[in-house]
C-alpha positions in Angstrom: 0.0 0.0 0.0 2.8 2.3 0.8 4.4 1.8 -2.6 1.1 2.3 -4.3 0.6 5.6 -2.4 4.1 6.7 -3.4 3.4 6.0 -7.0 0.1 7.9 -6.9 2.0 10.9 -5.3 4.9 10.7 -7.8 2.8 10.2 -10.9 -0.4 12.4 -10.9 -3.2 11.6 -13.3 -2.2 14.6 -15.3 1.4 13.4 -15.5 0.2 10.0 -16.5 -1.9 11.4 -19.4 1.1 13.5 -20.5 3.3 10.3 -20.5 0.7 8.5 -22.6 0.6 11.5 -25.0 4.4 11.5 -25.3 4.3 7.8 -26.1 1.7 8.3 -28.7 3.8 11.1 -30.3 6.8 8.9 -30.3 5.0 6.1 -32.1 3.4 8.5 -34.6 6.8 10.0 -35.3 8.2 6.6 -36.2 5.1 5.7 -38.3 5.0 9.0 -40.2 8.7 9.2 -41.0 9.2 5.5 -41.9 5.8 5.4 -43.7 6.7 8.4 -45.9 10.4 7.7 -46.6 11.1 4.0 -46.4 10.2 3.2 -50.0 10.3 6.2 -52.3 9.1 5.7 -55.8 8.2 8.2 -58.6 4.4 8.3 -59.1 2.6 10.4 -61.7 5.5 12.8 -62.1 4.4 15.8 -64.3 6.5 15.2 -67.4 6.6 16.9 -70.8 7.2 15.2 -74.2 8.4 17.1 -77.3 8.6 15.5 -80.7 7.4 16.3 -84.3 4.0 15.2 -85.5 2.4 12.0 -84.2 5.7 10.9 -82.6 5.0 13.0 -79.6 1.6 11.4 -78.8 3.1 8.0 -79.3 6.0 8.7 -77.0 3.6 10.1 -74.4 1.4 7.0 -74.6 4.4 4.8 -74.2 5.6 6.7 -71.1 2.1 6.7 -69.6 2.0 2.9 -69.9 5.1 2.3 -67.8 4.6 -0.2 -64.9 3.8 1.6 -61.7 2.8 4.8 -63.4 6.0 6.8 -62.6 5.2 9.5 -65.1 2.2 11.7 -66.0 3.3 12.7 -69.5 1.8 15.5 -71.6 2.7 16.7 -75.1 4.3 20.1 -75.3 4.7 22.5 -78.3 8.5 22.7 -78.3 11.7 22.8 -76.3 11.2 26.3 -75.1 7.8 25.5 -73.8 9.3 22.6 -71.9 11.9 24.8 -70.4 9.4 27.4 -69.4 7.1 24.9 -67.7 10.0 23.4 -65.8 11.1 26.8 -64.6 7.5 27.6 -63.7 7.4 24.3 -61.7 4.5 23.0 -63.7 6.4 19.9 -64.7 9.5 18.2 -63.3 11.2 17.1 -66.5 10.8 16.7 -70.3 12.0 14.5 -73.1 12.9 16.1 -76.4 12.9 13.5 -79.1 15.2 14.1 -82.2 13.9 11.8 -85.0 17.0 12.8 -87.1 19.4 11.0 -84.8 19.6 8.5 -82.0 20.2 10.8 -79.1 17.3 12.5 -77.3 17.5 15.2 -74.7 16.2 14.9 -71.2 15.5 18.2 -69.3 15.5 18.0 -65.5 15.7 20.4 -62.6 17.9 19.1 -59.8 17.2 22.3 -57.8 13.7 20.9 -57.2 15.2 17.7 -55.8 18.3 15.8 -56.9 16.8 12.5 -56.1 13.9 13.1 -58.5 16.1 14.3 -61.3 18.2 11.2 -61.0 15.1 9.0 -60.9 13.9 10.6 -64.2 17.2 10.0 -65.8 17.1 6.3 -64.8 13.6 5.9 -66.1 14.1 7.5 -69.4 17.4 5.8 -70.0 15.8 2.4 -69.4 12.9 3.3 -71.8 15.2 4.5 -74.6 17.8 1.8 -74.5 15.7 -1.0 -76.0 15.0 1.3 -79.0 18.7 1.8 -79.6 18.5 5.4 -78.4 20.6 7.3 -75.9 19.8 10.2 -73.6 21.6 13.5 -73.1 20.6 15.0 -69.8 20.4 18.8 -69.4 19.8 20.3 -66.0 17.9 23.6 -66.6 17.8 24.5 -62.8 20.8 22.8 -61.3 21.3 22.6 -57.5 24.2 24.4 -56.1 27.4 22.3 -55.8 27.3 23.2 -52.1 23.7 22.0 -51.8 24.1 18.2 -51.4 21.1 16.4 -52.8 19.2 19.7 -52.8 18.5 19.4 -49.1 19.6 22.8 -47.9 16.2 24.4 -48.5 14.5 21.7 -46.5 16.9 21.9 -43.5 16.7 25.7 -43.6 12.9 25.6 -43.3 13.0 22.9 -40.7 15.2 25.2 -38.6 12.8 28.0 -39.0 9.9 25.8 -38.0 11.8 24.6 -34.9 12.4 28.2 -34.0 8.7 29.0 -34.4 7.3 26.4 -32.1 10.1 26.7 -29.6 9.6 30.4 -29.3 5.9 29.9 -28.7 6.6 27.1 -26.2 9.1 29.2 -24.2 6.5 32.0 -23.9 4.0 29.5 -22.6 6.4 27.9 -20.1 7.7 31.2 -18.8 4.3 33.0 -18.4 1.5 30.5 -18.7 0.3 28.6 -21.7 -2.9 30.6 -22.0 -2.6 34.5 -22.1 -4.9 36.0 -19.6 -6.1 38.9 -21.8 -5.8 40.2 -25.3 -3.1 42.7 -24.4 -0.8 39.9 -23.2 -1.7 37.9 -26.3 -0.7 40.8 -28.5 2.6 41.2 -26.6 3.4 37.5 -27.2 2.6 37.9 -30.9 4.8 41.0 -31.2 7.7 39.2 -29.5 7.1 36.3 -31.9 7.1 38.6 -34.9 10.3 40.4 -33.8 12.0 37.0 -33.2 10.7 35.8 -36.6 12.4 38.8 -38.3 15.7 38.0 -36.6 15.4 34.2 -37.2 14.5 34.7 -40.8 17.4 37.0 -41.5 19.8 34.8 -39.6 18.8 31.7 -41.6 19.0 33.5 -44.9 22.5 34.8 -44.2 23.8 31.5 -43.0 22.7 29.5 -46.0 23.6 32.3 -48.4 26.6 34.5 -47.8 28.1 32.4 -45.0 27.9 28.9 -46.3 27.0 29.4 -50.0 24.6 26.5 -49.8 21.7 28.3 -51.5 21.8 30.9 -54.3 18.9 33.4 -54.7 17.9 36.6 -53.0 18.8 36.9 -49.4 16.0 39.4 -48.9 13.5 37.1 -50.4 14.7 34.2 -48.2 14.5 36.6 -45.2 10.9 37.4 -45.9 10.1 33.7 -46.4 11.9 32.8 -43.1 10.0 35.5 -41.2 6.7 34.2 -42.4 7.6 30.5 -41.7 8.7 31.3 -38.1 5.7 33.5 -37.4 3.2 31.1 -38.9 4.5 28.1 -37.0 4.8 30.2 -33.8 1.3 31.7 -34.1 -0.2 28.2 -34.7 1.6 26.9 -31.6 0.3 29.9 -29.5 -3.2 29.2 -30.8 -3.0 25.5 -29.9 -1.8 26.4 -26.4 -4.6 29.0 -26.0 -7.0 26.2 -26.9 -5.6 23.3 -24.9 -2.9 24.6 -22.5 0.4 22.9 -22.3 -0.9 20.1 -24.5 -0.8 22.5 -27.4 3.0 22.1 -27.5 2.5 18.4 -28.3 -0.2 19.2 -30.8 2.2 21.6 -32.5 4.9 18.8 -32.6 2.3 16.5 -34.2 1.3 19.1 -36.8 4.7 20.4 -37.7 7.2 17.7 -37.0 5.3 14.5 -37.3 3.0 15.4 -40.1 4.8 18.3 -41.7 8.5 17.4 -42.0 8.2 13.9 -43.7 5.6 15.3 -46.2 7.6 18.5 -47.0 9.3 17.1 -50.0 12.8 17.5 -48.5 14.6 14.2 -48.6 12.3 13.0 -51.5 10.2 15.5 -53.6 6.5 15.2 -53.4 6.1 12.9 -56.5 8.2 10.3 -54.7 6.1 10.2 -51.6 3.1 8.0 -50.8 -0.3 9.5 -51.6 -1.2 10.6 -48.0 2.0 12.5 -47.4 2.0 13.9 -50.9 -1.6 15.2 -50.3 -0.9 16.9 -46.9 2.6 18.3 -47.6 1.8 21.4 -49.6 -0.9 22.5 -47.0 1.5 22.4 -44.0 4.2 25.0 -43.2 7.3 22.8 -43.7 6.1 21.7 -47.2 5.0 25.2 -48.2 8.3 26.7 -46.9 10.5 24.1 -48.6 8.7 24.6 -52.0 9.1 28.4 -51.6 12.7 28.3 -50.6 13.6 26.1 -53.7 11.6 28.5 -55.9 13.6 31.4 -54.6 16.9 29.7 -54.9 16.6 27.9 -58.2 13.5 28.9 -60.2 13.8 32.7 -60.3 11.0 33.1 -57.7 8.4 31.4 -59.9 5.4 29.5 -58.4 5.7 31.2 -55.1 2.2 32.5 -54.6 0.5 29.2 -53.5 3.1 28.4 -50.9 3.1 31.9 -49.5 -0.7 31.9 -49.3 -0.6 28.7 -47.2 1.9 30.2 -44.8 -0.1 33.4 -44.6 -3.3 31.5 -43.8 -1.6 29.6 -41.0 -0.3 32.9 -39.6 -3.7 34.5 -39.7 -5.5 31.5 -38.2 -3.0 31.3 -35.4 -3.2 35.0 -34.6 -7.0 35.2 -34.7 -7.4 32.1 -32.5 -4.9 33.3 -30.0 -6.6 36.7 -29.7 -10.1 35.3 -29.6 -9.2 32.8 -26.9 -7.5 35.4 -24.8 -10.6 37.6 -25.0 -12.8 34.7 -23.9 -10.4 34.0 -21.1 -10.6 37.6 -19.8 -14.4 37.4 -19.9 -14.3 34.2 -17.9 -12.0 35.9 -15.3 -14.4 38.8 -14.9 -17.4 36.5 -14.5 -15.8 34.3 -11.9 -14.1 37.2 -10.1 -10.7 35.6 -10.2 -8.0 33.9 -12.3 -9.1 30.9 -14.3 -6.9 27.8 -14.1 -3.4 27.4 -12.7 -1.7 28.9 -15.7 -3.3 32.4 -15.8 -0.8 35.0 -16.6 
């Protein structure tokens, strides 16, 4: 009985629930990362085909019939159109067939993911070889030599995301997970915004001028980083305002467990299973990674969708945080005292 009493005193029901929550997050982490990344295969990769006359449609049909459906081919008007669509991130590669010879040209963009570019080269080489044809690969948006496997953009965004939810978590731990009134919520959001400005600038400078890992505009990366940090932090503040300290775990679930493996970092989206491919663009890590690569390698093209996703998360996080703090203040006034142990 004495031991049982000691256990009850040492592990409160709240602590027990938190332990169960941590165990669940641990298992979800394993399931999400291994599920997304253990067996990458190209699937329905947007792919262009350029050839004269009926040869283009025939080649597209041949590529569409490959086992496993690795490519989603479409006929394009010419080589310039193929290059434009790759730079606009509408397709990930293109095959330009030269009927006058035996060497065709494969256009890829390793800046969007070296692994995917290599996979396209492997697929097209295997398709061409039985026909006695060879392939010359041209990288129209090459990854930086200092950007191994095109991962720098992903790790940059992961760092910004970590900064966002850690900043919000520190504010909760130091002064209560739920702000007691809108004024304190605004203060937290302002502190988060200022930290996001510094974190965004620091990350852009490190990967650009300091390490030379990513080309592209430092100012543009700074703006992106500021938005990534603030959106993740604001969402974490909102989750904490809704659920208290549990909100930190929910932020980890959303950003780390669901967001990171689906971000298209280690393997671009066309190589991920359907579930992770579907959720990735809608979460901050995926939107941030896409935007960072667009800035670094694609002349800033195809940015609007990703930036809208980040802005929506930032707005939702801000609004929920302010609304919940206002509701909390009303509750305090009605009860005549502080609500809960974490009022601040």
